[in-house]
MOPAC internal coordinates of N, CA, C and O (Angstrom, degrees):
PM7 1SCF
backbone

  N    0.0000 0     0.00 0     0.00 0    0    0    0
  C    1.4562 1     0.00 0     0.00 0    1    0    0
  C    1.5210 1   110.75 1     0.00 0    2    1    0
  O    1.2310 1   120.64 1  -145.25 1    3    2    1
  N    1.3016 1   116.38 1    34.75 1    3    2    1
  C    1.4577 1   120.88 1   178.54 1    5    3    2
  C    1.5169 1   112.69 1   -76.84 1    6    5    3
  O    1.2310 1   120.31 1   173.83 1    7    6    5
  N    1.3284 1   117.01 1    -6.17 1    7    6    5
  C    1.4638 1   120.23 1  -176.24 1    9    7    6
  C    1.5318 1   112.21 1   -98.82 1   10    9    7
  O    1.2310 1   120.39 1  -148.63 1   11   10    9
  N    1.3340 1   116.86 1    31.37 1   11   10    9
  C    1.4627 1   121.36 1   178.36 1   13   11   10
  C    1.5205 1   108.74 1   -91.24 1   14   13   11
  O    1.2310 1   120.94 1   -48.39 1   15   14   13
  N    1.3324 1   115.82 1   131.61 1   15   14   13
  C    1.4590 1   121.89 1   176.88 1   17   15   14
  C    1.5238 1   107.83 1  -115.27 1   18   17   15
  O    1.2310 1   120.59 1   -57.54 1   19   18   17
  N    1.3445 1   116.48 1   122.46 1   19   18   17
  C    1.4579 1   120.50 1   177.70 1   21   19   18
  C    1.5097 1   110.26 1  -102.22 1   22   21   19
  O    1.2310 1   121.02 1   -39.20 1   23   22   21
  N    1.3234 1   115.66 1   140.80 1   23   22   21
  C    1.4630 1   122.59 1   176.42 1   25   23   22
  C    1.5283 1   108.33 1   -89.97 1   26   25   23
  O    1.2310 1   120.56 1     0.59 1   27   26   25
  N    1.3515 1   116.53 1  -179.41 1   27   26   25
  C    1.4688 1   120.46 1  -176.03 1   29   27   26
  C    1.5174 1   113.27 1   -68.11 1   30   29   27
  O    1.2310 1   119.96 1   124.11 1   31   30   29
  N    1.3000 1   117.68 1   -55.89 1   31   30   29
  C    1.4516 1   121.69 1   178.59 1   33   31   30
  C    1.5088 1   108.01 1  -151.69 1   34   33   31
  O    1.2310 1   120.62 1   -17.48 1   35   34   33
  N    1.2975 1   116.43 1   162.52 1   35   34   33
  C    1.4559 1   119.37 1  -178.84 1   37   35   34
  C    1.5159 1   111.69 1   -61.11 1   38   37   35
  O    1.2310 1   120.18 1   135.67 1   39   38   37
  N    1.3260 1   117.26 1   -44.33 1   39   38   37
  C    1.4655 1   119.87 1  -178.84 1   41   39   38
  C    1.5292 1   111.62 1   -66.78 1   42   41   39
  O    1.2310 1   119.93 1   139.25 1   43   42   41
  N    1.3196 1   117.74 1   -40.75 1   43   42   41
  C    1.4594 1   120.11 1   177.50 1   45   43   42
  C    1.5424 1   110.14 1   -63.49 1   46   45   43
  O    1.2310 1   121.24 1   143.26 1   47   46   45
  N    1.3183 1   115.24 1   -36.74 1   47   46   45
  C    1.4617 1   119.27 1   179.36 1   49   47   46
  C    1.5250 1   110.64 1   -67.12 1   50   49   47
  O    1.2310 1   120.41 1   135.86 1   51   50   49
  N    1.3385 1   116.82 1   -44.14 1   51   50   49
  C    1.4477 1   119.93 1   179.39 1   53   51   50
  C    1.5077 1   112.03 1   -65.46 1   54   53   51
  O    1.2310 1   120.34 1   152.54 1   55   54   53
  N    1.3324 1   116.96 1   -27.46 1   55   54   53
  C    1.4550 1   121.28 1   176.93 1   57   55   54
  C    1.5370 1   112.31 1   -78.26 1   58   57   55
  O    1.2310 1   120.65 1   167.01 1   59   58   57
  N    1.3269 1   116.36 1   -12.99 1   59   58   57
  C    1.4665 1   122.03 1  -177.98 1   61   59   58
  C    1.5225 1   109.34 1   -87.96 1   62   61   59
  O    1.2310 1   120.25 1   -75.37 1   63   62   61
  N    1.3074 1   117.12 1   104.63 1   63   62   61
  C    1.4663 1   122.17 1  -176.51 1   65   63   62
  C    1.5245 1   112.11 1   -61.42 1   66   65   63
  O    1.2310 1   119.89 1   155.33 1   67   66   65
  N    1.3284 1   117.82 1   -24.67 1   67   66   65
  C    1.4583 1   120.59 1  -176.49 1   69   67   66
  C    1.5188 1   112.29 1   -65.11 1   70   69   67
  O    1.2310 1   119.59 1   154.01 1   71   70   69
  N    1.3176 1   118.39 1   -25.99 1   71   70   69
  C    1.4760 1   120.04 1  -177.80 1   73   71   70
  C    1.5217 1   112.14 1   -93.29 1   74   73   71
  O    1.2310 1   119.40 1   172.54 1   75   74   73
  N    1.3132 1   118.75 1    -7.46 1   75   74   73
  C    1.4714 1   121.91 1  -176.54 1   77   75   74
  C    1.5262 1   113.04 1   -50.79 1   78   77   75
  O    1.2310 1   120.48 1   140.65 1   79   78   77
  N    1.3160 1   116.68 1   -39.35 1   79   78   77
  C    1.4672 1   120.42 1  -173.83 1   81   79   78
  C    1.5284 1   113.80 1   -93.60 1   82   81   79
  O    1.2310 1   119.89 1  -172.74 1   83   82   81
  N    1.3319 1   117.81 1     7.26 1   83   82   81
  C    1.4582 1   120.53 1  -179.97 1   85   83   82
  C    1.5227 1   109.54 1   -58.56 1   86   85   83
  O    1.2310 1   120.53 1   -45.71 1   87   86   85
  N    1.3276 1   116.59 1   134.29 1   87   86   85
  C    1.4556 1   123.75 1   175.73 1   89   87   86
  C    1.5101 1   108.19 1  -127.30 1   90   89   87
  O    1.2310 1   120.50 1   -48.59 1   91   90   89
  N    1.3141 1   116.65 1   131.41 1   91   90   89
  C    1.4540 1   119.85 1   179.84 1   93   91   90
  C    1.5128 1   112.10 1   146.99 1   94   93   91
  O    1.2310 1   120.65 1    30.28 1   95   94   93
  N    1.3256 1   116.36 1  -149.72 1   95   94   93
  C    1.4606 1   123.01 1  -177.90 1   97   95   94
  C    1.5290 1   109.10 1   -93.97 1   98   97   95
  O    1.2310 1   120.75 1   -42.88 1   99   98   97
  N    1.3169 1   116.17 1   137.12 1   99   98   97
  C    1.4751 1   120.43 1   178.59 1  101   99   98
  C    1.5242 1   109.48 1  -135.89 1  102  101   99
  O    1.2310 1   121.47 1   -21.75 1  103  102  101
  N    1.3168 1   114.80 1   158.25 1  103  102  101
  C    1.4489 1   122.63 1   176.91 1  105  103  102
  C    1.5156 1   108.00 1  -126.30 1  106  105  103
  O    1.2310 1   120.59 1   -48.99 1  107  106  105
  N    1.2915 1   116.47 1   131.01 1  107  106  105
  C    1.4673 1   121.42 1   169.94 1  109  107  106
  C    1.5236 1   105.24 1  -102.77 1  110  109  107
  O    1.2310 1   120.73 1   -65.67 1  111  110  109
  N    1.3272 1   116.21 1   114.33 1  111  110  109
  C    1.4592 1   122.10 1  -176.15 1  113  111  110
  C    1.5243 1   109.37 1  -105.43 1  114  113  111
  O    1.2310 1   120.80 1   -65.85 1  115  114  113
  N    1.3256 1   116.07 1   114.15 1  115  114  113
  C    1.4466 1   121.62 1   172.73 1  117  115  114
  C    1.5231 1   105.56 1   -80.07 1  118  117  115
  O    1.2310 1   120.35 1   -79.01 1  119  118  117
  N    1.3371 1   116.93 1   100.99 1  119  118  117
  C    1.4663 1   120.31 1  -176.09 1  121  119  118
  C    1.5223 1   111.28 1   -74.25 1  122  121  119
  O    1.2310 1   119.74 1   161.20 1  123  122  121
  N    1.3152 1   118.09 1   -18.80 1  123  122  121
  C    1.4627 1   121.25 1   177.20 1  125  123  122
  C    1.5221 1   110.02 1   -70.08 1  126  125  123
  O    1.2310 1   120.17 1   135.74 1  127  126  125
  N    1.3194 1   117.27 1   -44.26 1  127  126  125
  C    1.4705 1   122.14 1  -176.96 1  129  127  126
  C    1.5291 1   112.62 1  -106.04 1  130  129  127
  O    1.2310 1   120.24 1  -179.22 1  131  130  129
  N    1.3351 1   117.15 1     0.78 1  131  130  129
  C    1.4498 1   122.49 1  -176.31 1  133  131  130
  C    1.5296 1   111.69 1    51.04 1  134  133  131
  O    1.2310 1   121.59 1  -127.63 1  135  134  133
  N    1.3264 1   114.56 1    52.37 1  135  134  133
  C    1.4471 1   123.24 1  -176.26 1  137  135  134
  C    1.5044 1   109.13 1  -125.90 1  138  137  135
  O    1.2310 1   120.30 1   -36.65 1  139  138  137
  N    1.3413 1   117.04 1   143.35 1  139  138  137
  C    1.4717 1   121.44 1  -174.45 1  141  139  138
  C    1.5183 1   112.87 1  -119.68 1  142  141  139
  O    1.2310 1   121.60 1   -31.72 1  143  142  141
  N    1.3146 1   114.53 1   148.28 1  143  142  141
  C    1.4704 1   121.11 1   162.52 1  145  143  142
  C    1.5184 1   105.37 1  -119.92 1  146  145  143
  O    1.2310 1   120.35 1   -48.18 1  147  146  145
  N    1.3165 1   116.93 1   131.82 1  147  146  145
  C    1.4619 1   121.92 1  -179.76 1  149  147  146
  C    1.5191 1   107.37 1  -117.28 1  150  149  147
  O    1.2310 1   120.38 1   -51.86 1  151  150  149
  N    1.3139 1   116.87 1   128.14 1  151  150  149
  C    1.4490 1   120.33 1  -177.65 1  153  151  150
  C    1.5197 1   111.48 1  -144.50 1  154  153  151
  O    1.2310 1   121.91 1     2.34 1  155  154  153
  N    1.3141 1   113.95 1  -177.66 1  155  154  153
  C    1.4596 1   120.82 1   179.00 1  157  155  154
  C    1.5176 1   109.42 1  -138.53 1  158  157  155
  O    1.2310 1   121.05 1   -25.45 1  159  158  157
  N    1.3059 1   115.61 1   154.55 1  159  158  157
  C    1.4508 1   119.73 1   174.02 1  161  159  158
  C    1.5182 1   109.33 1  -143.03 1  162  161  159
  O    1.2310 1   121.47 1   -42.51 1  163  162  161
  N    1.3171 1   114.78 1   137.49 1  163  162  161
  C    1.4670 1   119.38 1   174.69 1  165  163  162
  C    1.5285 1   109.24 1  -110.76 1  166  165  163
  O    1.2310 1   120.54 1  -178.56 1  167  166  165
  N    1.3364 1   116.57 1     1.44 1  167  166  165
  C    1.4677 1   119.89 1   176.16 1  169  167  166
  C    1.5271 1   107.67 1  -101.83 1  170  169  167
  O    1.2310 1   119.39 1    88.52 1  171  170  169
  N    1.3154 1   118.76 1   -91.48 1  171  170  169
  C    1.4631 1   122.44 1   174.41 1  173  171  170
  C    1.5210 1   108.00 1  -147.24 1  174  173  171
  O    1.2310 1   121.40 1   -29.13 1  175  174  173
  N    1.3122 1   114.92 1   150.87 1  175  174  173
  C    1.4610 1   119.41 1  -179.10 1  177  175  174
  C    1.5152 1   110.81 1   -62.68 1  178  177  175
  O    1.2310 1   120.35 1   142.44 1  179  178  177
  N    1.3102 1   116.94 1   -37.56 1  179  178  177
  C    1.4635 1   120.82 1  -179.09 1  181  179  178
  C    1.5436 1   110.72 1   -61.05 1  182  181  179
  O    1.2310 1   120.79 1   132.40 1  183  182  181
  N    1.3216 1   116.09 1   -47.60 1  183  182  181
  C    1.4636 1   120.11 1  -179.77 1  185  183  182
  C    1.5268 1   110.56 1   -64.72 1  186  185  183
  O    1.2310 1   120.50 1   139.29 1  187  186  185
  N    1.3141 1   116.66 1   -40.71 1  187  186  185
  C    1.4644 1   120.41 1  -178.20 1  189  187  186
  C    1.5184 1   111.19 1   -66.32 1  190  189  187
  O    1.2310 1   120.06 1   136.78 1  191  190  189
  N    1.3197 1   117.50 1   -43.22 1  191  190  189
  C    1.4709 1   120.07 1   179.64 1  193  191  190
  C    1.5211 1   110.99 1   -64.43 1  194  193  191
  O    1.2310 1   120.66 1   141.79 1  195  194  193
  N    1.3297 1   116.34 1   -38.21 1  195  194  193
  C    1.4809 1   118.50 1   177.00 1  197  195  194
  C    1.5288 1   110.40 1   -60.96 1  198  197  195
  O    1.2310 1   120.13 1   142.25 1  199  198  197
  N    1.3471 1   117.35 1   -37.75 1  199  198  197
  C    1.4539 1   120.01 1   177.18 1  201  199  198
  C    1.5275 1   110.28 1   -60.97 1  202  201  199
  O    1.2310 1   120.68 1   135.13 1  203  202  201
  N    1.3157 1   116.31 1   -44.87 1  203  202  201
  C    1.4693 1   120.00 1  -179.97 1  205  203  202
  C    1.5191 1   111.73 1   -57.34 1  206  205  203
  O    1.2310 1   121.31 1   134.25 1  207  206  205
  N    1.3315 1   115.10 1   -45.75 1  207  206  205
  C    1.4544 1   117.83 1  -172.67 1  209  207  206
  C    1.5094 1   113.15 1   -87.20 1  210  209  207
  O    1.2310 1   119.69 1  -178.23 1  211  210  209
  N    1.3101 1   118.20 1     1.77 1  211  210  209
  C    1.4604 1   120.88 1   174.55 1  213  211  210
  C    1.5120 1   111.27 1  -109.18 1  214  213  211
  O    1.2310 1   119.88 1   139.00 1  215  214  213
  N    1.3308 1   117.84 1   -41.00 1  215  214  213
  C    1.4605 1   117.95 1  -169.87 1  217  215  214
  C    1.5258 1   116.03 1  -132.16 1  218  217  215
  O    1.2310 1   119.01 1   179.14 1  219  218  217
  N    1.3185 1   119.50 1    -0.86 1  219  218  217
  C    1.4588 1   119.81 1  -173.02 1  221  219  218
  C    1.5186 1   112.59 1  -133.89 1  222  221  219
  O    1.2310 1   121.57 1   -10.31 1  223  222  221
  N    1.3000 1   114.60 1   169.69 1  223  222  221
  C    1.4724 1   125.28 1   169.28 1  225  223  222
  C    1.5333 1   111.80 1    47.98 1  226  225  223
  O    1.2310 1   121.63 1  -115.26 1  227  226  225
  N    1.2933 1   114.49 1    64.74 1  227  226  225
  C    1.4585 1   120.79 1  -173.70 1  229  227  226
  C    1.5313 1   113.81 1   -57.08 1  230  229  227
  O    1.2310 1   119.67 1   140.99 1  231  230  229
  N    1.3252 1   118.24 1   -39.01 1  231  230  229
  C    1.4546 1   120.20 1  -178.97 1  233  231  230
  C    1.5226 1   111.26 1   -65.36 1  234  233  231
  O    1.2310 1   120.19 1   137.42 1  235  234  233
  N    1.3261 1   117.25 1   -42.58 1  235  234  233
  C    1.4564 1   120.55 1   178.60 1  237  235  234
  C    1.5307 1   110.17 1   -65.03 1  238  237  235
  O    1.2310 1   120.36 1   136.56 1  239  238  237
  N    1.2888 1   116.91 1   -43.44 1  239  238  237
  C    1.4825 1   121.10 1  -179.29 1  241  239  238
  C    1.5424 1   109.06 1   -62.97 1  242  241  239
  O    1.2310 1   120.63 1   137.35 1  243  242  241
  N    1.3279 1   116.39 1   -42.65 1  243  242  241
  C    1.4679 1   119.91 1   178.19 1  245  243  242
  C    1.5275 1   110.64 1   -59.40 1  246  245  243
  O    1.2310 1   120.55 1   134.27 1  247  246  245
  N    1.3269 1   116.55 1   -45.73 1  247  246  245
  C    1.4578 1   120.20 1   178.58 1  249  247  246
  C    1.5232 1   111.32 1   -59.47 1  250  249  247
  O    1.2310 1   120.58 1   137.34 1  251  250  249
  N    1.3455 1   116.49 1   -42.66 1  251  250  249
  C    1.4602 1   120.96 1   179.84 1  253  251  250
  C    1.5377 1   111.32 1   -61.18 1  254  253  251
  O    1.2310 1   120.52 1   132.10 1  255  254  253
  N    1.3250 1   116.61 1   -47.90 1  255  254  253
  C    1.4531 1   120.35 1  -177.67 1  257  255  254
  C    1.5149 1   113.28 1   -74.61 1  258  257  255
  O    1.2310 1   119.95 1   164.56 1  259  258  257
  N    1.3318 1   117.70 1   -15.44 1  259  258  257
  C    1.4570 1   120.96 1   174.08 1  261  259  258
  C    1.5214 1   111.90 1   -86.77 1  262  261  259
  O    1.2310 1   120.64 1  -178.64 1  263  262  261
  N    1.3481 1   116.39 1     1.36 1  263  262  261
  C    1.4537 1   120.30 1   172.62 1  265  263  262
  C    1.5104 1   115.91 1   105.50 1  266  265  263
  O    1.2310 1   119.67 1  -178.68 1  267  266  265
  N    1.3201 1   118.24 1     1.32 1  267  266  265
  C    1.4640 1   119.06 1   176.72 1  269  267  266
  C    1.5276 1   109.58 1   -62.13 1  270  269  267
  O    1.2310 1   120.74 1   -36.31 1  271  270  269
  N    1.3170 1   116.19 1   143.69 1  271  270  269
  C    1.4680 1   121.86 1   179.04 1  273  271  270
  C    1.5285 1   109.30 1   -86.29 1  274  273  271
  O    1.2310 1   120.64 1   -45.87 1  275  274  273
  N    1.3233 1   116.39 1   134.13 1  275  274  273
  C    1.4456 1   122.72 1   176.98 1  277  275  274
  C    1.5159 1   110.18 1  -124.38 1  278  277  275
  O    1.2310 1   120.58 1   -34.84 1  279  278  277
  N    1.3161 1   116.50 1   145.16 1  279  278  277
  C    1.4511 1   122.53 1   170.01 1  281  279  278
  C    1.5285 1   107.10 1  -125.41 1  282  281  279
  O    1.2310 1   121.66 1   -27.14 1  283  282  281
  N    1.3092 1   114.42 1   152.86 1  283  282  281
  C    1.4553 1   121.17 1   179.76 1  285  283  282
  C    1.5149 1   109.14 1  -104.32 1  286  285  283
  O    1.2310 1   121.11 1   -49.99 1  287  286  285
  N    1.3253 1   115.49 1   130.01 1  287  286  285
  C    1.4610 1   120.51 1   175.43 1  289  287  286
  C    1.5208 1   109.50 1  -116.66 1  290  289  287
  O    1.2310 1   120.64 1   -26.43 1  291  290  289
  N    1.2987 1   116.37 1   153.57 1  291  290  289
  C    1.4518 1   121.60 1   176.80 1  293  291  290
  C    1.5156 1   108.64 1  -126.73 1  294  293  291
  O    1.2310 1   120.76 1   -34.45 1  295  294  293
  N    1.3234 1   116.16 1   145.55 1  295  294  293
  C    1.4589 1   121.66 1   175.18 1  297  295  294
  C    1.5196 1   106.74 1  -108.62 1  298  297  295
  O    1.2310 1   120.67 1   -58.73 1  299  298  297
  N    1.2951 1   116.33 1   121.27 1  299  298  297
  C    1.4571 1   120.57 1  -179.94 1  301  299  298
  C    1.5162 1   110.44 1   -71.06 1  302  301  299
  O    1.2310 1   120.25 1   -58.26 1  303  302  301
  N    1.3138 1   117.13 1   121.74 1  303  302  301
  C    1.4526 1   122.94 1   179.39 1  305  303  302
  C    1.5163 1   109.18 1  -136.45 1  306  305  303
  O    1.2310 1   120.81 1    -7.25 1  307  306  305
  N    1.3033 1   116.05 1   172.75 1  307  306  305
  C    1.4594 1   119.87 1   174.92 1  309  307  306
  C    1.5235 1   110.56 1   -92.11 1  310  309  307
  O    1.2310 1   120.58 1  -167.66 1  311  310  309
  N    1.3406 1   116.50 1    12.34 1  311  310  309
  C    1.4582 1   124.86 1   179.40 1  313  311  310
  C    1.5304 1   113.90 1    62.74 1  314  313  311
  O    1.2310 1   120.44 1  -159.77 1  315  314  313
  N    1.3247 1   116.77 1    20.23 1  315  314  313
  C    1.4551 1   121.07 1   174.31 1  317  315  314
  C    1.5157 1   108.24 1   -99.98 1  318  317  315
  O    1.2310 1   120.50 1   -44.12 1  319  318  317
  N    1.2965 1   116.65 1   135.88 1  319  318  317
  C    1.4733 1   123.70 1   176.64 1  321  319  318
  C    1.5310 1   112.22 1    52.98 1  322  321  319
  O    1.2310 1   121.02 1  -125.64 1  323  322  321
  N    1.3224 1   115.65 1    54.36 1  323  322  321
  C    1.4615 1   120.91 1  -179.10 1  325  323  322
  C    1.5319 1   111.93 1   -59.21 1  326  325  323
  O    1.2310 1   119.82 1   145.39 1  327  326  325
  N    1.3230 1   117.95 1   -34.61 1  327  326  325
  C    1.4630 1   120.58 1  -179.08 1  329  327  326
  C    1.5191 1   110.41 1   -62.43 1  330  329  327
  O    1.2310 1   120.12 1   138.28 1  331  330  329
  N    1.3146 1   117.38 1   -41.72 1  331  330  329
  C    1.4670 1   120.97 1   179.85 1  333  331  330
  C    1.5268 1   110.21 1   -67.36 1  334  333  331
  O    1.2310 1   120.20 1   136.93 1  335  334  333
  N    1.3280 1   117.22 1   -43.07 1  335  334  333
  C    1.4692 1   120.80 1  -179.51 1  337  335  334
  C    1.5304 1   109.67 1   -65.49 1  338  337  335
  O    1.2310 1   119.99 1   140.29 1  339  338  337
  N    1.3225 1   117.62 1   -39.71 1  339  338  337
  C    1.4758 1   121.49 1   177.85 1  341  339  338
  C    1.5328 1   109.02 1   -61.01 1  342  341  339
  O    1.2310 1   119.98 1   133.45 1  343  342  341
  N    1.3260 1   117.65 1   -46.55 1  343  342  341
  C    1.4673 1   121.45 1   179.60 1  345  343  342
  C    1.5283 1   111.01 1   -59.96 1  346  345  343
  O    1.2310 1   120.51 1   135.95 1  347  346  345
  N    1.3364 1   116.62 1   -44.05 1  347  346  345
  C    1.4539 1   120.37 1   178.92 1  349  347  346
  C    1.5355 1   111.43 1   -63.11 1  350  349  347
  O    1.2310 1   120.65 1   139.97 1  351  350  349
  N    1.3348 1   116.37 1   -40.03 1  351  350  349
  C    1.4646 1   120.16 1  -179.80 1  353  351  350
  C    1.5273 1   111.14 1   -66.01 1  354  353  351
  O    1.2310 1   119.95 1   139.16 1  355  354  353
  N    1.3255 1   117.70 1   -40.84 1  355  354  353
  C    1.4665 1   120.89 1   177.82 1  357  355  354
  C    1.5108 1   110.08 1   -61.06 1  358  357  355
  O    1.2310 1   120.04 1   132.49 1  359  358  357
  N    1.3167 1   117.53 1   -47.51 1  359  358  357
  C    1.4656 1   121.72 1   179.23 1  361  359  358
  C    1.5249 1   111.14 1   -63.53 1  362  361  359
  O    1.2310 1   120.30 1   139.13 1  363  362  361
  N    1.3258 1   117.03 1   -40.87 1  363  362  361
  C    1.4640 1   121.38 1  -179.49 1  365  363  362
  C    1.5277 1   110.14 1   -59.07 1  366  365  363
  O    1.2310 1   120.50 1   129.86 1  367  366  365
  N    1.3242 1   116.65 1   -50.14 1  367  366  365
  C    1.4693 1   119.29 1  -176.69 1  369  367  366
  C    1.5242 1   112.09 1   -72.86 1  370  369  367
  O    1.2310 1   119.57 1   149.39 1  371  370  369
  N    1.3152 1   118.42 1   -30.61 1  371  370  369
  C    1.4794 1   120.03 1   172.39 1  373  371  370
  C    1.5162 1   109.55 1   -61.52 1  374  373  371
  O    1.2310 1   120.76 1   135.97 1  375  374  373
  N    1.3273 1   116.15 1   -44.03 1  375  374  373
  C    1.4725 1   120.18 1  -179.56 1  377  375  374
  C    1.5220 1   112.33 1   -68.30 1  378  377  375
  O    1.2310 1   120.31 1   159.02 1  379  378  377
  N    1.3308 1   117.01 1   -20.98 1  379  378  377
  C    1.4704 1   121.78 1   174.96 1  381  379  378
  C    1.5241 1   111.32 1   -86.81 1  382  381  379
  O    1.2310 1   120.85 1  -173.10 1  383  382  381
  N    1.3279 1   115.98 1     6.90 1  383  382  381
  C    1.4648 1   125.10 1   175.95 1  385  383  382
  C    1.5195 1   114.56 1    67.81 1  386  385  383
  O    1.2310 1   121.01 1  -150.13 1  387  386  385
  N    1.3383 1   115.67 1    29.87 1  387  386  385
  C    1.4638 1   119.58 1   169.34 1  389  387  386
  C    1.5149 1   108.39 1   -79.03 1  390  389  387
  O    1.2310 1   120.81 1   -32.15 1  391  390  389
  N    1.3234 1   116.05 1   147.85 1  391  390  389
  C    1.4670 1   119.99 1   167.46 1  393  391  390
  C    1.5205 1   106.35 1   -76.89 1  394  393  391
  O    1.2310 1   120.60 1   -38.74 1  395  394  393
  N    1.3092 1   116.46 1   141.26 1  395  394  393
  C    1.4634 1   121.65 1  -174.19 1  397  395  394
  C    1.5256 1   109.52 1  -122.69 1  398  397  395
  O    1.2310 1   120.30 1   -47.24 1  399  398  397
  N    1.3327 1   117.04 1   132.76 1  399  398  397
  C    1.4574 1   121.98 1   174.01 1  401  399  398
  C    1.5433 1   111.48 1   -74.36 1  402  401  399
  O    1.2310 1   120.61 1   150.23 1  403  402  401
  N    1.3266 1   116.44 1   -29.77 1  403  402  401
  C    1.4651 1   119.90 1  -175.22 1  405  403  402
  C    1.5290 1   110.56 1   -56.68 1  406  405  403
  O    1.2310 1   121.27 1   -45.50 1  407  406  405
  N    1.3279 1   115.18 1   134.50 1  407  406  405
  C    1.4680 1   120.41 1   177.55 1  409  407  406
  C    1.5164 1   112.26 1   -95.47 1  410  409  407
  O    1.2310 1   120.44 1   167.18 1  411  410  409
  N    1.3287 1   116.76 1   -12.82 1  411  410  409
  C    1.4624 1   120.75 1   177.92 1  413  411  410
  C    1.5099 1   108.48 1  -124.44 1  414  413  411
  O    1.2310 1   120.82 1    -5.57 1  415  414  413
  N    1.3116 1   116.04 1   174.43 1  415  414  413
  C    1.4770 1   122.04 1   178.57 1  417  415  414
  C    1.5104 1   111.94 1   -80.47 1  418  417  415
  O    1.2310 1   119.52 1  -175.19 1  419  418  417
  N    1.3264 1   118.52 1     4.81 1  419  418  417
  C    1.4629 1   122.73 1  -178.05 1  421  419  418
  C    1.5234 1   110.11 1   122.72 1  422  421  419
  O    1.2310 1   120.94 1     6.65 1  423  422  421
  N    1.3232 1   115.80 1  -173.35 1  423  422  421
  C    1.4509 1   121.33 1   177.84 1  425  423  422
  C    1.5139 1   109.04 1   -76.63 1  426  425  423
  O    1.2310 1   121.00 1   -78.86 1  427  426  425
  N    1.3036 1   115.70 1   101.14 1  427  426  425
  C    1.4660 1   119.78 1  -178.06 1  429  427  426
  C    1.4976 1   111.68 1   -97.68 1  430  429  427
  O    1.2310 1   120.10 1   180.00 1  431  430  429

């Protein structure tokens, strides 16, 4: 997972129109708690993140609104078999002893 690129902050990333159409694997890193959420999107990162902060992952959303700092990372892939890559990324970061927001091993 050496091909992860992190942006400055979640808000700065969301304000960056260039990343709106990103499709693939992403990581939301809570730098305050050193905790990760790993996900995938086949639509756009902007739409997917809006879903998270409107209807999903209550603990992560609570941390965000309580002031925890988040950065967005992306894993460069060829967009093939995103579910498998997501699962591998979750396992990789668990093995690196990161706390993980994900409640499942990925989209199985």
